[in-house]
Phi, psi and omega in degrees: 000154184254000180073011182280189182291164180286336178227164174290148179292162177302320179296318177297315179297314178302310180296321179301310184286327178289319177295316179301315180297315181297320180287306188287322184261344184240291190297312184292311178298319179294318180299313179295324179289313187296324182285347180263355181273154170290152178305141179160186186299318182295316179298315179297319178299313181297322178299316181294319178295316179301312180297318181295313179293330175298318177294323177295316179299319178302312181298314180294324179294320176297318178299319180297319178296316180297317179295318181297318179292319184288319187256349182078192181207157185290143177289153175287150183300143177299336182286347179285136175299150184301323181295328177289323177295319178296315180298319180296315178297316181296319179295315180296316179299316178299316180296315178300315180300312183289325179294336174270317186290318183302311178294326178299314180297315179298315180295315181296313178298320179293318180295329181287331184251329196224029183301153003274158173258130183233152177275112181048049173066006188239304187263112178292137178248099185285148174215143182261085174228150179284136178287123184202102185298321179297313177293323178300319178300321179294312181298318180289332173292322175297319178303312181296317179297319179295324177297315180293322176297314179298319180298319179295315180294323175298320178299318176297318181298311180296317178300315179296318180298317179292324178296316178298322183288314190263330185256300183286323181051049186255008176086357181297313181298317184295334179299330179259334182288305183224359176073000000 
């Protein structure tokens, strides 16, 4: 146990759910749609929306890490087997890492090929990288691979949360749902 609170803080819960919604309902569907479209206005529009929300998720993820470090997090129930505790910690670490890494890779790859990158067509977000289309393609391939890895881990995370809610009924789900 970490000696933290019994439930996640309101700030942690808010950041968790807004990041989840942006990724699951926005970034992943938009990303999958935009790469399948022919070049044109709709594809360009979706790319800009995707990049902007990606930068927002990155900012919120950094805030989430700061809140987690500052406020702690609830300990897992003593009734959970040790292997499940290890799996939960590993899953959370992987998700935090990917939620920060995926936007960094997307942004860096885009800046290398298609600078400037702007937040909703207005505020330029500068980055000091050399323009290199060949390297950009590699970085964007890493971005894509990391997204698919994150989607798989998110599926495990959601499945485990629902299992705690519906099968174990041990209060793990409720710590993040309503505190």
